[in-house]
N, C-alpha and C positions, 0 to 999 in steps of 0.2 A: 650646339643640340640641347643642353644644359637648360639653357632659354627657354627652348620648344616647349620642354618638359614640364619648366615651371608656369610657364602660363597654362597649359594643359592642367596642371594640377590646380590652380587657381581659378579655370571654368568650370571645374569638376565639383569645387567647394561651393563657386557661387552655385552652382544649380542646386546642390543638393541644400543648401540654406536656405533660399528662394522658393523650392520646390515644396518646403514644410516647412511650419512651423516648428522653431524650436522646441524643444523636449518633445515632441508628438512623433508618432510612428504614421505613414504614408503608405500605401500601398494602391496603385490605381487609382480610382477615384473615390477613396476611404480613407478618412484622416480619424487619427485614433488620439484624442489628446488627455485619457482618462488617468484620473490617480495621480495628476502633475501638480499639485496646488497652485493652480490658476487663480487670480481673483477678478480678472476680467477675460475676455474672448480673448484669444490669442491673434496678433495680425499676422501677414502671407498666407490664408489656408488659398489653397491654389485655387482656382474658379470653375476649374470640372468636379471638384468635390461634390459627390452624391449621397454618402453619408460622414456627418460628422460628431465625433462621438464626446462630450464635453462631461459627462457624469464623474461625480466625486471627485470636484474640483472646488473651491471656494468661490465663487462667483456670486456674487452677492447682486449685481448691477449691471445693464447690458445696455451698451450705448447704441441710440437709434439706428446706426450706419455701422454694425458690427459684420452683419452679413454682407452690405452692398457687393454684388459683383457674382454673388454666389447664386445664379438663375438657377443650376443643377441640382441642388440641393435638394433632398428627395424624390428625386427621378428614378 
């Protein structure tokens, strides 16, 4: 039984980490990465994201593929 709980815990952590960029807050289809001292656009942004908040960071350059797969942005 302990092994099952360990596996479920690992799965829950993986979903949380993979579902929202580190240091950001995600709610439904909104990703809030404001004021997190990012120097680049964070990776691991969910493809269902419709609103992405990146202001108040130190992003000076954006890679050409930073928003690949984020076709729902702005909808």
